[in-house]
C-alpha positions as CSV (number, residue, x, y, z in Angstrom):
1,M,3.1,-83.0,-13.1
2,L,1.2,-81.1,-15.8
3,D,2.1,-79.5,-18.7
4,I,1.9,-76.8,-19.6
5,K,0.6,-77.4,-23.1
6,F,-2.2,-78.2,-20.7
7,I,-2.8,-75.1,-18.2
8,R,-2.5,-72.8,-21.5
9,E,-5.6,-74.9,-22.5
10,N,-7.4,-75.1,-19.3
11,P,-6.4,-72.7,-16.6
12,S,-10.1,-72.4,-15.6
13,I,-9.5,-75.8,-14.7
14,V,-6.9,-75.7,-13.1
15,K,-7.5,-73.0,-10.3
16,K,-10.7,-74.1,-9.7
17,D,-8.8,-77.4,-9.0
18,L,-7.1,-75.4,-6.8
19,K,-9.6,-73.7,-5.1
20,K,-10.9,-77.1,-3.9
21,R,-7.7,-78.0,-2.2
22,N,-8.0,-74.4,-0.7
23,D,-4.4,-73.4,-2.0
24,L,-5.1,-70.0,-2.8
25,E,-1.8,-69.2,-2.7
26,K,-0.6,-71.1,-5.8
27,F,-4.6,-69.7,-7.1
28,K,-2.2,-66.8,-8.1
29,W,1.0,-67.9,-10.0
30,I,-1.4,-70.0,-12.6
31,D,-1.8,-66.5,-13.9
32,D,2.0,-66.2,-13.5
33,L,3.1,-68.9,-14.1
34,L,1.0,-67.8,-18.5
35,K,2.7,-65.2,-18.6
36,K,5.9,-65.9,-18.1
37,D,5.3,-69.2,-21.0
38,E,4.3,-66.7,-23.4
39,Q,7.5,-64.1,-22.5
40,Y,9.5,-67.0,-23.2
41,R,8.0,-68.4,-26.6
42,K,8.6,-65.2,-27.8
43,L,12.4,-64.9,-27.2
44,L,13.1,-68.2,-27.3
45,K,11.9,-67.4,-30.6
46,K,13.7,-64.4,-30.6
47,E,16.8,-66.4,-30.5
48,E,16.5,-68.3,-32.6
49,E,15.8,-65.6,-35.7
50,L,19.5,-64.2,-33.8
51,R,21.4,-67.5,-34.9
52,H,20.0,-67.7,-38.4
53,K,20.4,-64.3,-39.1
54,R,24.1,-65.0,-37.4
55,N,24.2,-68.8,-40.2
56,V,23.1,-65.4,-43.0
57,I,26.0,-63.1,-42.4
58,T,28.1,-66.2,-42.3
59,R,27.5,-67.2,-46.0
60,E,26.8,-63.8,-47.0
61,I,30.7,-63.1,-45.8
62,N,31.7,-65.4,-47.4
63,E,29.4,-65.1,-50.8
64,L,32.0,-61.4,-51.1
65,K,35.0,-63.1,-50.1
66,K,35.0,-65.2,-53.4
67,E,33.4,-62.1,-54.9
68,G,35.9,-59.9,-53.4
69,K,33.9,-56.9,-52.5
70,D,33.3,-55.3,-49.6
71,I,33.2,-57.1,-46.0
72,K,33.7,-54.9,-43.3
73,E,29.6,-53.7,-43.2
74,K,29.4,-58.2,-43.2
75,I,31.6,-58.3,-40.4
76,K,30.7,-55.3,-38.1
77,E,27.5,-57.0,-38.2
78,A,28.9,-60.1,-37.1
79,K,30.1,-59.3,-34.2
80,E,27.4,-58.0,-32.6
81,L,25.1,-60.4,-32.6
82,P,27.0,-62.9,-29.9
83,D,26.3,-60.0,-28.1
84,K,22.8,-59.9,-28.7
85,V,22.1,-63.6,-28.7
86,R,23.6,-64.1,-25.3
87,E,21.9,-61.9,-23.9
88,V,18.6,-63.4,-25.5
89,S,19.6,-66.8,-24.3
90,S,20.2,-65.9,-20.5
91,K,16.6,-64.1,-20.3
92,V,15.2,-67.2,-22.2
93,E,16.8,-70.2,-19.1
94,E,16.3,-66.8,-16.2
95,L,11.8,-67.6,-17.7
96,R,12.4,-70.8,-18.3
97,N,14.0,-71.8,-14.1
98,K,10.8,-69.8,-13.5
99,I,8.5,-71.7,-14.8
100,I,10.0,-74.9,-14.6
101,Y,9.6,-73.2,-10.7
102,Y,5.8,-73.1,-10.5
103,M,5.3,-76.7,-12.8
104,M,7.0,-78.5,-9.7
105,R,4.8,-76.7,-7.3
106,I,0.7,-77.1,-9.4
107,P,-0.4,-79.8,-7.8
108,N,-2.1,-82.0,-10.4
109,I,-5.9,-82.5,-11.6
110,L,-7.8,-84.3,-8.3
111,H,-10.0,-87.2,-9.6
112,G,-13.7,-86.6,-9.2
113,S,-15.0,-88.8,-6.7
114,V,-12.8,-86.8,-4.6
115,P,-14.2,-85.7,-1.2
116,V,-13.9,-81.8,-1.3
117,G,-13.1,-80.2,2.2
118,K,-11.3,-78.1,4.3
119,D,-8.7,-80.8,5.6
120,D,-8.0,-84.2,5.4
121,S,-10.7,-84.3,8.1
122,D,-13.5,-84.2,5.6
123,N,-12.2,-86.9,3.8
124,K,-14.7,-90.1,3.7
125,T,-13.3,-94.0,4.3
126,L,-14.8,-95.9,2.0
127,R,-14.3,-99.1,3.1
128,K,-11.9,-101.5,5.9
129,W,-10.5,-104.7,5.2
130,G,-10.0,-106.5,7.9
131,D,-10.1,-105.5,12.2
132,I,-7.7,-102.9,12.9
133,K,-5.5,-104.2,15.3
134,K,-4.2,-102.8,18.3
135,P,-0.7,-103.4,19.0
136,N,0.1,-104.5,23.1
137,F,3.1,-102.8,23.1
138,D,4.6,-98.8,23.0
139,L,4.4,-98.1,19.1
140,K,8.2,-96.0,18.1
141,D,9.3,-93.9,15.9
142,H,13.1,-95.5,14.0
143,G,14.9,-93.1,15.5
144,S,13.8,-94.9,18.9
145,L,13.9,-97.6,17.5
146,I,17.2,-98.2,16.0
147,E,18.4,-97.3,19.9
148,S,17.0,-99.1,22.2
149,L,18.5,-101.7,19.0
150,N,21.5,-100.6,19.6
151,L,22.0,-100.3,15.9
152,G,23.0,-96.5,16.5
153,N,24.0,-93.8,18.2
154,F,23.0,-90.4,17.1
155,D,24.4,-88.5,19.6
156,D,27.7,-89.7,19.4
157,A,27.2,-89.4,15.1
158,S,26.3,-85.8,15.5
159,K,29.3,-85.0,17.6
């Protein structure tokens, strides 16, 4: 998985790599990912500021209580903050999940020596080692092999 900092600093490299892979659907994801990342960082900062403000108000309430002053305004202000913090936190979590969704699906950068082609039929064989042997029996997939050796019964298992 690519680092978000790398994508932030080098979106053109990531897009160029996606173009090499013919993965044009994910090409749009990069711009969307960068927008969501910017929103995420702004909301995260706002969430931290609200939490800090809550801590400051709590200290001010304690100081006003010690001095014997009226604390109704501060208490009213303190009661509004948890709802704001929860609202911002839910948006932060939603954005984080979308960012992770994109990040998990954006492929790593190809090495410079990788040939560019439409699909794997354009790949080049660089070297072969040894003789390629042809088996003198029919090859079976793992399911057929398990059933032929009586190691499992898929019909009974599905029932």
